[in-house]
N, C-alpha and C positions, 0 to 999 in steps of 0.2 A: 559532640560530633568530633570524629577523629580528624586530625590535620592532614594526614596522608593515608593512602591505601596501604594495607599490611602486605608487604612483598612476599610473605610466606603463604598467603592465601590468594587464590585466583578465581574464586566463585563470586559472581555478581548477580544481585537481584535486579531484574528489569521490570519496570511498571509502565503500562501504557493505558491511558483512558482518553485518547484523543478524539474518539467518536462514540460509537455505541457498543464497543466490546471492552469488557473489563479484563485486563490482562496482567498476569504476573508470571515470571519465569526465572529460573536459576540456570546460569550458563557458566561453564568452567573454561578458562583460558580463551574466551571469546568464541568458542566453537562448540564445545560439547554441551549439548542441551540436557540438563538433568531433570528439568520439569518445565512444562509449558502449559499453563492454565489459561483458558479463554472462556469467559462467560458472555455469551451473546444475548442480546435483548430482542425478544420477539414482540415486545409491546409496540414497536413502530410499524409493524405490518398493517395495522388498521388504518394508519394515517398515510401510507404510501411513501414514507420517507422518514428520516431521523428527526425527531423533535428534541432539540438540545436540552430543554429543561427536564424532560422525562429521562433522557439519557443520563444526566447528572444525578438524578434521584436514584436511578438504578445502580450507578457506580457507587454511590454512598452505601447502598445496601450490600454490595457484593465485594468491595475492594478488600476489606479485611479477610473475607472468606477465601478469595483467590490467592492471597498472599500465604494464608495458613495452609491451604491445599498444596501450594507449590513447595513449601518447606516439608510437608508431610510426604508428598510423592518422591521428593529427592532424598528423604530420610536425613535431613540436615537440621541443625540448630543455628541460632544466630551467631554462635561462636565460630561457625564455619564460613561465614559470609565476609567478604573483603570490602564490599561497597554496594551502593545503591545507585542505579541509573533510572531516570524517569523522563518520559516525554514532557517537555515544558514548552516546546515551540512547535507551532503549526497544528491547528485543530479547533474543535469547538471550545470556546472560552470556558463555559461552565463545566464542561467535561474535563478539560485539562486541569482545572483547579483541584478536582477531587484527587487525581493521581499525584500531583505535586504536593498537596497538603499531606497525603499519606506518606509519601517518600520523605518529606522533611520531618514528620513526626517520628518515623522509624530511625532516621538518621540521628536525631537528637537522643531518642530513648536508648538506642543500641550503640551509640558512639561510633557510627560508621560514616565514612566519607560519602559524599553525595555529588552526583553530576547530572545536570540537566542536558538532554540531547534533542536534536531536531528529528521529528517524526519521519520526514521524507528521507533524511540521511539513514534512518533506521531501515527503511525499505531498500535503499541502495545496498546496505550492508547484508541484508537477508540472504542474498546469494552466497556469501562467504561463509555462512554457517555450515553449508554442505559442499561448497566448491572452493576451497582455499587456493586452488591452482589457477583461478581466473587470472588471465594475463592483463597487464597494463601497457598502453592505454586501451580502453574499450568504450564502446557506446552503451549507455543504459537507457532503456525505454521504461519509464516509470509511470504506471497508469492505474488510476483508482477513481473512486467517486469524487474525490476532492482535487485531484491534480492530474495533469497529462504533461509529462516533461520528457524531453530528449536531452541527455546529458553526456558530455565527454568526460569520462573519468580518467584523468591523466595519470594519477597514481593514487595510493590509498589516501582517502580524505582530502583529495584535491580535485575539485569539480568545476566544470564550465558548462553553464546552460546554453544549449544551442537553440532551443525553442521550446515554447509551451503553448497551452491553449489560450486563445484570445477571448474565450467565453466559457462555455460549459466544458467540464472534463468529460472524458469518454464514459467513465462509469456512471456519471450523472445522466448522460444521455440514455444509457441503457435503463437506468431506473425510471426515468420519465416516459420513455417509450413503452416499457413494460406496463407501467401504471395506466397509460392511455389504452393499451391493448387488453387491459383486464387480467394481466398475468401476476400481479402481486408484487410484493417487495421482499427481498432485494431483486432487482430486475435482471442483473447479469446472468446468474445461473438459470433463471426461468427462460430467458431468451436463447441461451446456449442450448438448453435441452430441447426446446421447441424447434429450433433451427435444424437440429440433427434429425428430426422426424419428417422434414420436408422431402417430398418426392416429386414436386413440381418445379418448374423453372423459378428461381428466386425473383421476387419483385426487384426491379431495377431502381435503386435510389442513388442520388449523386454522392460522390465522396468529396466533401468540401476541402478546399485548399490543397487538393492532390497535386496540382501543378503550379503552386504558388511561387516556386523558386526559393523557398526558405524552409525552415524547420518549425514553423508555427502550425497550430491546429485550431480547428473550429468545428464544434459539434452541435451548435444551436440550430443551424439550417437543416440538418438531416432530420431532426425531431419534427420540424415544421413540414418537411416533405412527407414524412410518414403520416402525420395528422391529416394533411390534405388528401392523401391517397385513401386513408381509412374513411374519411368523411363522405367519400363518394360511393361507398359500398353499403349495400343493404345488410341487415344483421346476419342473414343466412350466408351471404357472400363472405362477410368478415370471418365467420366461423370457419368456413372452408379454407380461406386463404391465410389464416393465421400463421401456419408454419412457413409459407412462402414469404410472408411479410417479415417475420422474424429473421429468416435466412437472408433476405435481401438487405435488411438493416445491418445485420452483423457483418456481412461481407463488405458493405460500404465503409463501415467504421474501420474494420481490420485492414482493409486495402490502404487507407491513409497511414495508419500506424506502422505497418510493415514497410510500405514504400519509403516513408521519410526516415525510418531507422536504417534501411539499407543505403539510402542516399548519403546519410551522415557517415556511416561506416566506410563507404567507398571514398568520400571526400577527405576523410581524415586518415585514410590508409590503415584502418584497424581491421582485424580479423575475428574479433570477438564482440558479441552483443549480449547484454544481460537484460532480462525482463523481470520487473518486480511490481509490487502493488496488487491491490485486489483483483484487478482485471487480468493480471498475469495468470489467474486460475482458469481463464477462458480456454477451452480446448481448441477452438478454431484458431484463435490468435497464436497459440503455441505452435500448432501444426503449420500454419502458413509462415510464421517466421522461421521455423526450422527448415521448411521446404525451400523458401526463397534464399535463405542464407546458405543452405547447402549447395545451391546452384553456383554460388560465388566462393565456395570452399571456406565459408565462415562458420564459426562455432557459436552456438546459442546456449546460454545457461538460464535457468529459471528455478525458483525455489519450490519445495514441496508445497502442497496446497495450504498446509497449516501455517506456513511462513509467508504466504502471499497476503492473506488478510492481516488486519492488525494483530499484533502479538507482542508479548513481552520478551521473547527470545532474541529478536533482532535488536531491541533496545538494550538488553543486557550484554549482548555480544559487542555492539558498538560501544557501550559504556566501558567495557574492559580496556579497549584500546584508547578511549579518551583518558582514562585514568593513567595509563602508561605514558601518554603524551604530557601528563602533568596538568590536565584539565580538572577542575573541581569547582563545585558551587558551594555557597554557604546557605544559611537558613533564610537569607533574604531572596532566594531564588523565586522568581515570578514567572507567570506564563506570558507567552508572546504568541497569541493565536494566529497572527498573520505573518510571522517572521518567515523570511525566505532564507535559503541556504547562503552562507557567506561566500558567494562565488561570483564570477564575472558573467554577465548576461549579454548575449548579442542583441 
């Protein structure tokens, strides 16, 4: 393994196996995406959620393939690569192990420097792949199936958590409600599509902690509210009301997310909000955040869909800057499934 990054090279291989997507990407100078390969796992649909052991097995089957495909798509060889960045912190333990083991093996075999990075910080960085002009400080709303965070990004790689979910993440609530409604997995896209079809008044569900006076979130109660409502319906009524239920649920969740992001932006006097994570792909969340921020003359940024979900490009881009900062891991790099960002939490 090389002791330092080759300054004459600027292409980083990024690997992410934090959940159920096997990802490898090649990014130049932290921004130019040369290849971004994502192999998604359909096997979890029958279970209504990600089964960690099955995810790890699929990662083992695919990880070598996605790395090879990334090199082939970018038309590069190992001699062109400056270093390897891999998600080692935050995610499913058995899934993370696969990516980290692959990265360490490649680092050793190809004599390349290695750096382990945090998955959530990768999501935070995803906006900079396409929007290097984002100003500091800004508020970041990072939302997925595993986390819901409101963060003050004071400057590059300096974060302060303002609030997070006290129970379920927003994406997790989407998945569980979708499963209860018989919409399949993953739930976010299914609910978003169904809500768009609604032509009736949306069912009114509560927006938990909307007026809590802080930046914390809670999404377990809204799942219960949906269940109680559905349990009172006859099968034919449920079928008819499905779009209105999906619409009402989505509005209740987005209302909280947007409201707290706006409260934080105003409280800290910032004019920029970034959106990231898998739920950032939700069309209603994007539209409402843009509309509400526009009323306050604030700017909203979010990544392209392919960079909202788990991907290797955000890991490679972040890794490039970590190398420039002098960060590096050795072959003793281990996973930290529950590690949180090294930042101050209110």
